N, C-alpha and C positions, 0 to 999 in steps of 0.2 A: 519237740525240743528235748534233747537228752538231759540226763541228770547233770552231766559235766557242764554243758552249756548253761543250764539254769544256775548252777553254783557260781560259775564265772560271771554270769550276768549280774549276780547279786553282790559281787565283790566291790564294785564301784560304789553302789549306794551305801553299803556297810561302811566303807572307808570314809565316805562323806559324813555319815552320821557320827562315826567315831571321832573324826577330826573336829566337828562342831562341838561335840560334848567335851572333848579334851580342851579345846580352846576356851570354852565357857568356864570350866572348872579350874584350869591351871594356867591359862594364857600361853599355852605351848602346843605346838604340833610337832610330834617327834619325827626325827629322821627315819626311824624304823617304819613308821606309817608311810612316809613318802617313798621309801625304797620298796616297801611291799606293794604300794600302788603301781610303781613302775614295773616291778616284776610281774604283777598280775596282768598288766597291760600286754606284756609279751605273750603270755598264755592266751589272753582274750584275742589278740591279733592272730595268733596261729589257729585257734579254733574257728574264728570267723572267716578265715580265708583271705585276709587282707593281702593284697599284692605287695611286692617289694616297694613299688612306687607309692602306694597308699600308706604303707608303713613309714616311708621316708617323710611324707607330708605330716603325719602325726608327730614324728620326732621333731620335725622343723617347727611345728606349732608349739610344742613344749619348750624347745630351745629359745624361740622368740619370747615367749612369756617369761622364761627364766631370766633372760637378759634384761627385759623391761622391769620385771619385778625386783631383781637385784639392784637395779638403778633406784627404784623406789625405796628399797631397804637402805641403800647408801645415803639417801637423803633423810632417812629416819621416818619415812611416811608409813611404812609397814614393817612388820617383824620378819626375821629371816625364815621362820617356819612358814609364815604365810606366803612368802616368795616361792619357796620350794614346793609347797602344797599347790599353789596356783599353777605352777609349771607341770606338776605331775597330773593335775586334773586336765590341763590343756592337752597333754599327751593322749589321754583317753578320748577327749572330745574331737581332736583334729580341727582342721580349718573350717569344716562344715558348720560347727557349732561355736567356733571361737568368738566371733563378734557378739552373738547373743549372750554367751557366757560372760564376756567382759562387761556388757551393758547391764545385765542382771546383777553381776558382782558390784558394780559401781552404785547402782540404785539401791540395792539391799544394804550395801556397806554404808552408804550415806544415811539411810533410814536408821540403821543400827547406831551409827554415830550420834545422830540427833537424839534418838531415844535415850542412849546412855548419858549424853551430856545433859539432857533435860532432867533425867532422874537424879543425877549427881548434884543438882541444885537444891535438892530437898534432903532433909535428914532421913536416915533409914528408920523404919519402924523398930521399936525396941526388940521385938521378937527376932529380927533379922541381924541385929548388931553382932551377935556372936558367931555368925556363919562366915567362915573364912573366905570362901569363894565369892560370896555376895559382897563382903567388905572390900575385897580386891577389886571387883568390878565397879563398886561405888566410889572408890578412892579417886580423887581428881588427878592424881599423877599417873594412874594406870592408863595404859593405852586401850585401844578398842580391839576386842577379839574378832578380828576381821575374817578369821577362818570360818566363822558362822556364816557370813554372807557368801564366801567363796563356796562353801559346801552346799548351801541352799541353791545357789545359782547352778552349780554342777548338776544337782538333782533335777532341776527344772529342765535343763537342755539335754540331758543324757538320753531320754527316750527318742529324741529327734536325730540322733547320730546314726550314721551307716553301721558303725560297730555294733550298736544295740540291735538294730534291725537284723543284721547278719546273725547275731547270736540267738535271737528268738526264732530265726529261720522261717 
């Protein structure tokens, strides 16, 4: 495996970790990250030798997730950053890993939601009251940082994708 392939191979996991951390601390996933993830996919696709047809299937997977997730956003079920992030992740994963990704995202997101809602029923320990990001997560009016679940699900299924296997050569 070349240095370039190794570097590109790591871009997806690094983006997943960055998105999860960002969503945890700020409840936001920036457009810059989503655009960088999309641009990095183009580089990864070229290096991995994806055919035009395979590339089209990846783009279609991302487009379908974008349409579905923006519907969820319109209903107020998820944030806009989560919707765009899920689509950019689906672009990398393609149809091969899309269903497992969506299942893991739903299960992990449900567990995260239950965990946070349960934690919000109890007062914060005094040592944590002054920590802004913890206060934000603990506040009952705050949403759920679903990007954490989306990122972990992406990390779980990424090694099973043809793109990953092609990059490791």
